[in-house]
Structures are given as structure tokens and as C-alpha cells.
CHARMM-style PDB file with segment names, atoms N, HN, CA, C and O in Angstrom:
ATOM      1  N   UNK     1     -90.981  -4.599  35.422  1.00  0.00      PROA
ATOM      2  CA  UNK     1     -90.181  -5.647  36.026  1.00  0.00      PROA
ATOM      3  C   UNK     1     -88.931  -5.896  35.184  1.00  0.00      PROA
ATOM      4  O   UNK     1     -87.837  -6.064  35.722  1.00  0.00      PROA
ATOM      5  N   UNK     2     -89.096  -5.919  33.880  1.00  0.00      PROA
ATOM      6  HN  UNK     2     -89.985  -5.782  33.443  1.00  0.00      PROA
ATOM      7  CA  UNK     2     -87.955  -6.187  32.992  1.00  0.00      PROA
ATOM      8  C   UNK     2     -86.920  -5.073  33.110  1.00  0.00      PROA
ATOM      9  O   UNK     2     -85.723  -5.347  33.189  1.00  0.00      PROA
ATOM     10  N   UNK     3     -87.372  -3.820  33.123  1.00  0.00      PROA
ATOM     11  HN  UNK     3     -88.345  -3.598  33.058  1.00  0.00      PROA
ATOM     12  CA  UNK     3     -86.436  -2.700  33.254  1.00  0.00      PROA
ATOM     13  C   UNK     3     -85.690  -2.750  34.580  1.00  0.00      PROA
ATOM     14  O   UNK     3     -84.484  -2.509  34.629  1.00  0.00      PROA
ATOM     15  N   UNK     4     -86.412  -3.066  35.660  1.00  0.00      PROA
ATOM     16  HN  UNK     4     -87.391  -3.262  35.620  1.00  0.00      PROA
ATOM     17  CA  UNK     4     -85.782  -3.166  36.979  1.00  0.00      PROA
ATOM     18  C   UNK     4     -84.743  -4.279  36.990  1.00  0.00      PROA
ATOM     19  O   UNK     4     -83.680  -4.129  37.593  1.00  0.00      PROA
ATOM     20  N   UNK     5     -85.039  -5.389  36.334  1.00  0.00      PROA
ATOM     21  HN  UNK     5     -85.903  -5.512  35.844  1.00  0.00      PROA
ATOM     22  CA  UNK     5     -84.103  -6.510  36.276  1.00  0.00      PROA
ATOM     23  C   UNK     5     -82.859  -6.114  35.481  1.00  0.00      PROA
ATOM     24  O   UNK     5     -81.742  -6.457  35.870  1.00  0.00      PROA
ATOM     25  N   UNK     6     -83.043  -5.394  34.370  1.00  0.00      PROA
ATOM     26  HN  UNK     6     -83.950  -5.115  34.054  1.00  0.00      PROA
ATOM     27  CA  UNK     6     -81.886  -4.939  33.588  1.00  0.00      PROA
ATOM     28  C   UNK     6     -81.013  -4.001  34.423  1.00  0.00      PROA
ATOM     29  O   UNK     6     -79.786  -4.092  34.372  1.00  0.00      PROA
ATOM     30  N   UNK     7     -81.630  -3.106  35.187  1.00  0.00      PROA
ATOM     31  HN  UNK     7     -82.627  -3.032  35.228  1.00  0.00      PROA
ATOM     32  CA  UNK     7     -80.866  -2.205  36.048  1.00  0.00      PROA
ATOM     33  C   UNK     7     -80.159  -2.981  37.147  1.00  0.00      PROA
ATOM     34  O   UNK     7     -79.028  -2.655  37.509  1.00  0.00      PROA
ATOM     35  N   UNK     8     -80.811  -3.999  37.677  1.00  0.00      PROA
ATOM     36  HN  UNK     8     -81.729  -4.264  37.383  1.00  0.00      PROA
ATOM     37  CA  UNK     8     -80.199  -4.831  38.710  1.00  0.00      PROA
ATOM     38  C   UNK     8     -78.994  -5.573  38.190  1.00  0.00      PROA
ATOM     39  O   UNK     8     -77.996  -5.713  38.897  1.00  0.00      PROA
ATOM     40  N   UNK     9     -79.070  -6.049  36.969  1.00  0.00      PROA
ATOM     41  HN  UNK     9     -79.881  -5.936  36.394  1.00  0.00      PROA
ATOM     42  CA  UNK     9     -77.937  -6.753  36.366  1.00  0.00      PROA
ATOM     43  C   UNK     9     -76.783  -5.778  36.156  1.00  0.00      PROA
ATOM     44  O   UNK     9     -75.621  -6.128  36.362  1.00  0.00      PROA
ATOM     45  N   UNK    10     -77.106  -4.566  35.749  1.00  0.00      PROA
ATOM     46  HN  UNK    10     -78.050  -4.282  35.581  1.00  0.00      PROA
ATOM     47  CA  UNK    10     -76.053  -3.569  35.556  1.00  0.00      PROA
ATOM     48  C   UNK    10     -75.328  -3.283  36.866  1.00  0.00      PROA
ATOM     49  O   UNK    10     -74.126  -3.020  36.869  1.00  0.00      PROA
ATOM     50  N   UNK    11     -76.058  -3.334  37.981  1.00  0.00      PROA
ATOM     51  HN  UNK    11     -77.034  -3.548  37.979  1.00  0.00      PROA
ATOM     52  CA  UNK    11     -75.433  -3.081  39.285  1.00  0.00      PROA
ATOM     53  C   UNK    11     -75.037  -4.377  39.984  1.00  0.00      PROA
ATOM     54  O   UNK    11     -74.572  -4.347  41.124  1.00  0.00      PROA
ATOM     55  N   UNK    12     -75.217  -5.519  39.311  1.00  0.00      PROA
ATOM     56  HN  UNK    12     -75.595  -5.543  38.386  1.00  0.00      PROA
ATOM     57  CA  UNK    12     -74.860  -6.854  39.829  1.00  0.00      PROA
ATOM     58  C   UNK    12     -75.663  -7.230  41.076  1.00  0.00      PROA
ATOM     59  O   UNK    12     -75.183  -7.991  41.917  1.00  0.00      PROA
ATOM     60  N   UNK    13     -76.881  -6.699  41.197  1.00  0.00      PROA
ATOM     61  HN  UNK    13     -77.270  -6.081  40.514  1.00  0.00      PROA
ATOM     62  CA  UNK    13     -77.731  -6.985  42.354  1.00  0.00      PROA
ATOM     63  C   UNK    13     -78.953  -7.773  41.894  1.00  0.00      PROA
ATOM     64  O   UNK    13     -80.063  -7.241  41.892  1.00  0.00      PROA
ATOM     65  N   UNK    14     -78.764  -9.041  41.504  1.00  0.00      PROA
ATOM     66  HN  UNK    14     -77.862  -9.473  41.506  1.00  0.00      PROA
ATOM     67  CA  UNK    14     -79.872  -9.809  40.941  1.00  0.00      PROA
ATOM     68  C   UNK    14     -80.160 -11.105  41.666  1.00  0.00      PROA
ATOM     69  O   UNK    14     -81.189 -11.734  41.416  1.00  0.00      PROA
ATOM     70  N   UNK    15     -79.281 -11.517  42.552  1.00  0.00      PROA
ATOM     71  HN  UNK    15     -78.445 -11.007  42.754  1.00  0.00      PROA
ATOM     72  CA  UNK    15     -79.447 -12.843  43.136  1.00  0.00      PROA
ATOM     73  C   UNK    15     -80.471 -12.848  44.260  1.00  0.00      PROA
ATOM     74  O   UNK    15     -80.633 -11.874  44.995  1.00  0.00      PROA
ATOM     75  N   UNK    16     -81.144 -13.967  44.363  1.00  0.00      PROA
ATOM     76  HN  UNK    16     -81.012 -14.759  43.766  1.00  0.00      PROA
ATOM     77  CA  UNK    16     -82.078 -14.240  45.446  1.00  0.00      PROA
ATOM     78  C   UNK    16     -81.458 -15.378  46.235  1.00  0.00      PROA
ATOM     79  O   UNK    16     -81.093 -16.408  45.668  1.00  0.00      PROA
ATOM     80  N   UNK    17     -81.339 -15.193  47.538  1.00  0.00      PROA
ATOM     81  HN  UNK    17     -81.635 -14.356  47.998  1.00  0.00      PROA
ATOM     82  CA  UNK    17     -80.701 -16.239  48.333  1.00  0.00      PROA
ATOM     83  C   UNK    17     -81.636 -17.424  48.491  1.00  0.00      PROA
ATOM     84  O   UNK    17     -82.792 -17.270  48.884  1.00  0.00      PROA
ATOM     85  N   UNK    18     -81.133 -18.588  48.184  1.00  0.00      PROA
ATOM     86  HN  UNK    18     -80.194 -18.713  47.864  1.00  0.00      PROA
ATOM     87  CA  UNK    18     -81.919 -19.809  48.291  1.00  0.00      PROA
ATOM     88  C   UNK    18     -81.521 -20.608  49.511  1.00  0.00      PROA
ATOM     89  O   UNK    18     -80.881 -20.090  50.427  1.00  0.00      PROA
ATOM     90  N   UNK    19     -81.898 -21.855  49.518  1.00  0.00      PROA
ATOM     91  HN  UNK    19     -82.418 -22.275  48.774  1.00  0.00      PROA
ATOM     92  CA  UNK    19     -81.549 -22.764  50.593  1.00  0.00      PROA
ATOM     93  C   UNK    19     -80.034 -22.948  50.604  1.00  0.00      PROA
ATOM     94  O   UNK    19     -79.413 -22.963  49.541  1.00  0.00      PROA
ATOM     95  N   UNK    20     -79.447 -23.084  51.746  1.00  0.00      PROA
ATOM     96  HN  UNK    20     -79.952 -23.072  52.609  1.00  0.00      PROA
ATOM     97  CA  UNK    20     -77.998 -23.262  51.910  1.00  0.00      PROA
ATOM     98  C   UNK    20     -77.201 -22.037  51.479  1.00  0.00      PROA
ATOM     99  O   UNK    20     -75.990 -22.138  51.280  1.00  0.00      PROA
ATOM    100  N   UNK    21     -77.845 -20.887  51.331  1.00  0.00      PROA
ATOM    101  HN  UNK    21     -78.829 -20.805  51.493  1.00  0.00      PROA
ATOM    102  CA  UNK    21     -77.139 -19.662  50.975  1.00  0.00      PROA
ATOM    103  C   UNK    21     -76.725 -19.549  49.526  1.00  0.00      PROA
ATOM    104  O   UNK    21     -76.075 -18.574  49.149  1.00  0.00      PROA
ATOM    105  N   UNK    22     -77.086 -20.527  48.696  1.00  0.00      PROA
ATOM    106  HN  UNK    22     -77.615 -21.319  49.002  1.00  0.00      PROA
ATOM    107  CA  UNK    22     -76.739 -20.469  47.277  1.00  0.00      PROA
ATOM    108  C   UNK    22     -77.729 -19.549  46.561  1.00  0.00      PROA
ATOM    109  O   UNK    22     -78.929 -19.600  46.828  1.00  0.00      PROA
ATOM    110  N   UNK    23     -77.232 -18.713  45.658  1.00  0.00      PROA
ATOM    111  HN  UNK    23     -76.257 -18.671  45.441  1.00  0.00      PROA
ATOM    112  CA  UNK    23     -78.145 -17.818  44.944  1.00  0.00      PROA
ATOM    113  C   UNK    23     -79.035 -18.585  43.959  1.00  0.00      PROA
ATOM    114  O   UNK    23     -78.583 -19.512  43.285  1.00  0.00      PROA
ATOM    115  N   UNK    24     -80.280 -18.188  43.891  1.00  0.00      PROA
ATOM    116  HN  UNK    24     -80.648 -17.436  44.437  1.00  0.00      PROA
ATOM    117  CA  UNK    24     -81.224 -18.767  42.933  1.00  0.00      PROA
ATOM    118  C   UNK    24     -81.364 -17.822  41.751  1.00  0.00      PROA
ATOM    119  O   UNK    24     -81.254 -16.605  41.904  1.00  0.00      PROA
ATOM    120  N   UNK    25     -81.603 -18.376  40.587  1.00  0.00      PROA
ATOM    121  HN  UNK    25     -81.693 -19.364  40.463  1.00  0.00      PROA
ATOM    122  CA  UNK    25     -81.831 -17.567  39.398  1.00  0.00      PROA
ATOM    123  C   UNK    25     -83.217 -17.854  38.862  1.00  0.00      PROA
ATOM    124  O   UNK    25     -83.699 -18.986  38.903  1.00  0.00      PROA
ATOM    125  N   UNK    26     -83.842 -16.819  38.363  1.00  0.00      PROA
ATOM    126  HN  UNK    26     -83.450 -15.899  38.330  1.00  0.00      PROA
ATOM    127  CA  UNK    26     -85.159 -16.953  37.756  1.00  0.00      PROA
ATOM    128  C   UNK    26     -85.004 -17.089  36.242  1.00  0.00      PROA
ATOM    129  O   UNK    26     -83.920 -16.878  35.698  1.00  0.00      PROA
ATOM    130  N   UNK    27     -86.086 -17.439  35.578  1.00  0.00      PROA
ATOM    131  HN  UNK    27     -86.967 -17.610  36.020  1.00  0.00      PROA
ATOM    132  CA  UNK    27     -86.079 -17.495  34.114  1.00  0.00      PROA
ATOM    133  C   UNK    27     -85.645 -16.146  33.550  1.00  0.00      PROA
ATOM    134  O   UNK    27     -84.878 -16.081  32.589  1.00  0.00      PROA
ATOM    135  N   UNK    28     -86.138 -15.083  34.148  1.00  0.00      PROA
ATOM    136  HN  UNK    28     -86.762 -15.135  34.928  1.00  0.00      PROA
ATOM    137  CA  UNK    28     -85.782 -13.744  33.687  1.00  0.00      PROA
ATOM    138  C   UNK    28     -84.283 -13.483  33.847  1.00  0.00      PROA
ATOM    139  O   UNK    28     -83.675 -12.849  32.985  1.00  0.00      PROA
ATOM    140  N   UNK    29     -83.680 -13.964  34.937  1.00  0.00      PROA
ATOM    141  HN  UNK    29     -84.174 -14.480  35.637  1.00  0.00      PROA
ATOM    142  CA  UNK    29     -82.228 -13.828  35.122  1.00  0.00      PROA
ATOM    143  C   UNK    29     -81.474 -14.499  33.978  1.00  0.00      PROA
ATOM    144  O   UNK    29     -80.544 -13.921  33.416  1.00  0.00      PROA
ATOM    145  N   UNK    30     -81.877 -15.711  33.641  1.00  0.00      PROA
ATOM    146  HN  UNK    30     -82.633 -16.180  34.098  1.00  0.00      PROA
ATOM    147  CA  UNK    30     -81.203 -16.436  32.559  1.00  0.00      PROA
ATOM    148  C   UNK    30     -81.358 -15.719  31.216  1.00  0.00      PROA
ATOM    149  O   UNK    30     -80.412 -15.659  30.431  1.00  0.00      PROA
ATOM    150  N   UNK    31     -82.527 -15.185  30.957  1.00  0.00      PROA
ATOM    151  HN  UNK    31     -83.295 -15.233  31.594  1.00  0.00      PROA
ATOM    152  CA  UNK    31     -82.745 -14.474  29.694  1.00  0.00      PROA
ATOM    153  C   UNK    31     -81.906 -13.205  29.631  1.00  0.00      PROA
ATOM    154  O   UNK    31     -81.384 -12.854  28.572  1.00  0.00      PROA
ATOM    155  N   UNK    32     -81.778 -12.522  30.752  1.00  0.00      PROA
ATOM    156  HN  UNK    32     -82.202 -12.807  31.611  1.00  0.00      PROA
ATOM    157  CA  UNK    32     -80.961 -11.316  30.788  1.00  0.00      PROA
ATOM    158  C   UNK    32     -79.483 -11.665  30.581  1.00  0.00      PROA
ATOM    159  O   UNK    32     -78.761 -10.922  29.915  1.00  0.00      PROA
ATOM    160  N   UNK    33     -79.033 -12.779  31.142  1.00  0.00      PROA
ATOM    161  HN  UNK    33     -79.619 -13.382  31.683  1.00  0.00      PROA
ATOM    162  CA  UNK    33     -77.650 -13.210  30.939  1.00  0.00      PROA
ATOM    163  C   UNK    33     -77.388 -13.513  29.469  1.00  0.00      PROA
ATOM    164  O   UNK    33     -76.321 -13.182  28.951  1.00  0.00      PROA
ATOM    165  N   UNK    34     -78.336 -14.130  28.800  1.00  0.00      PROA
ATOM    166  HN  UNK    34     -79.202 -14.399  29.221  1.00  0.00      PROA
ATOM    167  CA  UNK    34     -78.189 -14.378  27.363  1.00  0.00      PROA
ATOM    168  C   UNK    34     -78.064 -13.066  26.612  1.00  0.00      PROA
ATOM    169  O   UNK    34     -77.289 -12.959  25.661  1.00  0.00      PROA
ATOM    170  N   UNK    35     -78.823 -12.069  27.036  1.00  0.00      PROA
ATOM    171  HN  UNK    35     -79.453 -12.155  27.808  1.00  0.00      PROA
ATOM    172  CA  UNK    35     -78.762 -10.765  26.393  1.00  0.00      PROA
ATOM    173  C   UNK    35     -77.372 -10.164  26.528  1.00  0.00      PROA
ATOM    174  O   UNK    35     -76.885  -9.520  25.599  1.00  0.00      PROA
ATOM    175  N   UNK    36     -76.727 -10.367  27.675  1.00  0.00      PROA
ATOM    176  HN  UNK    36     -77.123 -10.890  28.429  1.00  0.00      PROA
ATOM    177  CA  UNK    36     -75.391  -9.825  27.883  1.00  0.00      PROA
ATOM    178  C   UNK    36     -74.362 -10.489  26.980  1.00  0.00      PROA
ATOM    179  O   UNK    36     -73.332  -9.888  26.676  1.00  0.00      PROA
ATOM    180  N   UNK    37     -74.621 -11.720  26.546  1.00  0.00      PROA
ATOM    181  HN  UNK    37     -75.458 -12.209  26.792  1.00  0.00      PROA
ATOM    182  CA  UNK    37     -73.676 -12.457  25.713  1.00  0.00      PROA
ATOM    183  C   UNK    37     -73.796 -12.115  24.227  1.00  0.00      PROA
ATOM    184  O   UNK    37     -73.293 -12.854  23.381  1.00  0.00      PROA
ATOM    185  N   UNK    38     -74.449 -11.019  23.909  1.00  0.00      PROA
ATOM    186  HN  UNK    38     -74.858 -10.419  24.596  1.00  0.00      PROA
ATOM    187  CA  UNK    38     -74.535 -10.578  22.532  1.00  0.00      PROA
ATOM    188  C   UNK    38     -75.811 -10.979  21.820  1.00  0.00      PROA
ATOM    189  O   UNK    38     -76.086 -10.476  20.731  1.00  0.00      PROA
ATOM    190  N   UNK    39     -76.592 -11.863  22.399  1.00  0.00      PROA
ATOM    191  HN  UNK    39     -76.369 -12.271  23.284  1.00  0.00      PROA
ATOM    192  CA  UNK    39     -77.868 -12.253  21.807  1.00  0.00      PROA
ATOM    193  C   UNK    39     -78.952 -11.469  22.534  1.00  0.00      PROA
ATOM    194  O   UNK    39     -79.653 -12.001  23.394  1.00  0.00      PROA
ATOM    195  N   UNK    40     -79.073 -10.221  22.180  1.00  0.00      PROA
ATOM    196  HN  UNK    40     -78.503  -9.789  21.481  1.00  0.00      PROA
ATOM    197  CA  UNK    40     -79.916  -9.286  22.909  1.00  0.00      PROA
ATOM    198  C   UNK    40     -81.397  -9.536  22.655  1.00  0.00      PROA
ATOM    199  O   UNK    40     -81.831  -9.644  21.508  1.00  0.00      PROA
ATOM    200  N   UNK    41     -82.164  -9.625  23.732  1.00  0.00      PROA
ATOM    201  HN  UNK    41     -81.811  -9.537  24.663  1.00  0.00      PROA
ATOM    202  CA  UNK    41     -83.616  -9.715  23.661  1.00  0.00      PROA
ATOM    203  C   UNK    41     -84.191  -8.336  23.956  1.00  0.00      PROA
ATOM    204  O   UNK    41     -83.766  -7.678  24.906  1.00  0.00      PROA
ATOM    205  N   UNK    42     -85.147  -7.896  23.156  1.00  0.00      PROA
ATOM    206  HN  UNK    42     -85.492  -8.431  22.385  1.00  0.00      PROA
ATOM    207  CA  UNK    42     -85.855  -6.667  23.486  1.00  0.00      PROA
ATOM    208  C   UNK    42     -86.797  -6.962  24.648  1.00  0.00      PROA
ATOM    209  O   UNK    42     -87.051  -8.125  24.964  1.00  0.00      PROA
ATOM    210  N   UNK    43     -87.315  -5.912  25.284  1.00  0.00      PROA
ATOM    211  HN  UNK    43     -87.108  -4.968  25.027  1.00  0.00      PROA
ATOM    212  CA  UNK    43     -88.259  -6.104  26.385  1.00  0.00      PROA
ATOM    213  C   UNK    43     -89.478  -6.893  25.921  1.00  0.00      PROA
ATOM    214  O   UNK    43     -89.998  -7.735  26.654  1.00  0.00      PROA
ATOM    215  N   UNK    44     -89.928  -6.619  24.709  1.00  0.00      PROA
ATOM    216  HN  UNK    44     -89.507  -5.935  24.114  1.00  0.00      PROA
ATOM    217  CA  UNK    44     -91.094  -7.330  24.171  1.00  0.00      PROA
ATOM    218  C   UNK    44     -90.786  -8.813  23.957  1.00  0.00      PROA
ATOM    219  O   UNK    44     -91.623  -9.664  24.255  1.00  0.00      PROA
ATOM    220  N   UNK    45     -89.606  -9.127  23.450  1.00  0.00      PROA
ATOM    221  HN  UNK    45     -88.925  -8.435  23.208  1.00  0.00      PROA
ATOM    222  CA  UNK    45     -89.221 -10.524  23.245  1.00  0.00      PROA
ATOM    223  C   UNK    45     -89.107 -11.265  24.573  1.00  0.00      PROA
ATOM    224  O   UNK    45     -89.509 -12.423  24.679  1.00  0.00      PROA
ATOM    225  N   UNK    46     -88.560 -10.597  25.581  1.00  0.00      PROA
ATOM    226  HN  UNK    46     -88.233  -9.656  25.494  1.00  0.00      PROA
ATOM    227  CA  UNK    46     -88.462 -11.209  26.909  1.00  0.00      PROA
ATOM    228  C   UNK    46     -89.855 -11.510  27.436  1.00  0.00      PROA
ATOM    229  O   UNK    46     -90.113 -12.609  27.926  1.00  0.00      PROA
ATOM    230  N   UNK    47     -90.751 -10.540  27.337  1.00  0.00      PROA
ATOM    231  HN  UNK    47     -90.541  -9.647  26.938  1.00  0.00      PROA
ATOM    232  CA  UNK    47     -92.127 -10.719  27.806  1.00  0.00      PROA
ATOM    233  C   UNK    47     -92.800 -11.876  27.066  1.00  0.00      PROA
ATOM    234  O   UNK    47     -93.472 -12.699  27.688  1.00  0.00      PROA
ATOM    235  N   UNK    48     -92.624 -11.944  25.749  1.00  0.00      PROA
ATOM    236  HN  UNK    48     -92.078 -11.275  25.244  1.00  0.00      PROA
ATOM    237  CA  UNK    48     -93.223 -13.027  24.962  1.00  0.00      PROA
ATOM    238  C   UNK    48     -92.685 -14.390  25.382  1.00  0.00      PROA
ATOM    239  O   UNK    48     -93.450 -15.347  25.506  1.00  0.00      PROA
ATOM    240  N   UNK    49     -91.382 -14.484  25.599  1.00  0.00      PROA
ATOM    241  HN  UNK    49     -90.761 -13.707  25.498  1.00  0.00      PROA
ATOM    242  CA  UNK    49     -90.781 -15.759  26.003  1.00  0.00      PROA
ATOM    243  C   UNK    49     -91.258 -16.190  27.388  1.00  0.00      PROA
ATOM    244  O   UNK    49     -91.545 -17.366  27.608  1.00  0.00      PROA
ATOM    245  N   UNK    50     -91.343 -15.249  28.314  1.00  0.00      PROA
ATOM    246  HN  UNK    50     -91.110 -14.293  28.135  1.00  0.00      PROA
ATOM    247  CA  UNK    50     -91.833 -15.571  29.659  1.00  0.00      PROA
ATOM    248  C   UNK    50     -93.288 -16.014  29.585  1.00  0.00      PROA
ATOM    249  O   UNK    50     -93.672 -16.980  30.245  1.00  0.00      PROA
ATOM    250  N   UNK    51     -94.100 -15.324  28.795  1.00  0.00      PROA
ATOM    251  HN  UNK    51     -93.788 -14.540  28.259  1.00  0.00      PROA
ATOM    252  CA  UNK    51     -95.501 -15.725  28.640  1.00  0.00      PROA
ATOM    253  C   UNK    51     -95.609 -17.126  28.048  1.00  0.00      PROA
ATOM    254  O   UNK    51     -96.425 -17.929  28.500  1.00  0.00      PROA
ATOM    255  N   UNK    52     -94.795 -17.424  27.045  1.00  0.00      PROA
ATOM    256  HN  UNK    52     -94.131 -16.772  26.678  1.00  0.00      PROA
ATOM    257  CA  UNK    52     -94.796 -18.757  26.442  1.00  0.00      PROA
ATOM    258  C   UNK    52     -94.438 -19.810  27.479  1.00  0.00      PROA
ATOM    259  O   UNK    52     -95.085 -20.855  27.554  1.00  0.00      PROA
ATOM    260  N   UNK    53     -93.419 -19.544  28.273  1.00  0.00      PROA
ATOM    261  HN  UNK    53     -92.894 -18.696  28.212  1.00  0.00      PROA
ATOM    262  CA  UNK    53     -92.993 -20.481  29.307  1.00  0.00      PROA
ATOM    263  C   UNK    53     -94.105 -20.716  30.325  1.00  0.00      PROA
ATOM    264  O   UNK    53     -94.358 -21.853  30.721  1.00  0.00      PROA
ATOM    265  N   UNK    54     -94.762 -19.653  30.744  1.00  0.00      PROA
ATOM    266  HN  UNK    54     -94.556 -18.729  30.422  1.00  0.00      PROA
ATOM    267  CA  UNK    54     -95.813 -19.779  31.754  1.00  0.00      PROA
ATOM    268  C   UNK    54     -97.038 -20.523  31.231  1.00  0.00      PROA
ATOM    269  O   UNK    54     -97.710 -21.226  31.985  1.00  0.00      PROA
ATOM    270  N   UNK    55     -97.324 -20.371  29.953  1.00  0.00      PROA
ATOM    271  HN  UNK    55     -96.777 -19.801  29.340  1.00  0.00      PROA
ATOM    272  CA  UNK    55     -98.515 -20.996  29.386  1.00  0.00      PROA
ATOM    273  C   UNK    55     -98.262 -22.401  28.854  1.00  0.00      PROA
ATOM    274  O   UNK    55     -99.209 -23.115  28.524  1.00  0.00      PROA
ATOM    275  N   UNK    56     -97.008 -22.803  28.768  1.00  0.00      PROA
ATOM    276  HN  UNK    56     -96.238 -22.223  29.036  1.00  0.00      PROA
ATOM    277  CA  UNK    56     -96.673 -24.127  28.225  1.00  0.00      PROA
ATOM    278  C   UNK    56     -96.998 -25.237  29.207  1.00  0.00      PROA
ATOM    279  OT1 UNK    56     -96.778 -26.411  28.907  1.00  0.00      PROA
TER     280      UNK     56
END
């Protein structure tokens, strides 16, 4: 899933259409955007952060 999301971001195909046609972003989308800003998360770090969020 993480690899597919990274490829989607590279092709700019990541948005999910929400109510009123506005794109929705997932936690994974936000983490990938942070990675693009120079604070790169490895796949393992992304997985750990998502797991922490889900279990919190």
C-alpha cells in the first residue's frame, strides 16, 4: 500500500473525492507529503506511525 501511494504521489493521482467534490486526504497522504518536503519517512517508519495512530 505504501509503495502504491508513493507511486500515486509521483503521478499526482492520490486524491479521493469527498462530499461536495472536495478531495479528501488520508493520514498516509499527509505523511507522504511530509516526505516530499525533505523530511523523508522510510516505508517502515510510515508503517510504524500509522500503526501508532490506529492503536492510540
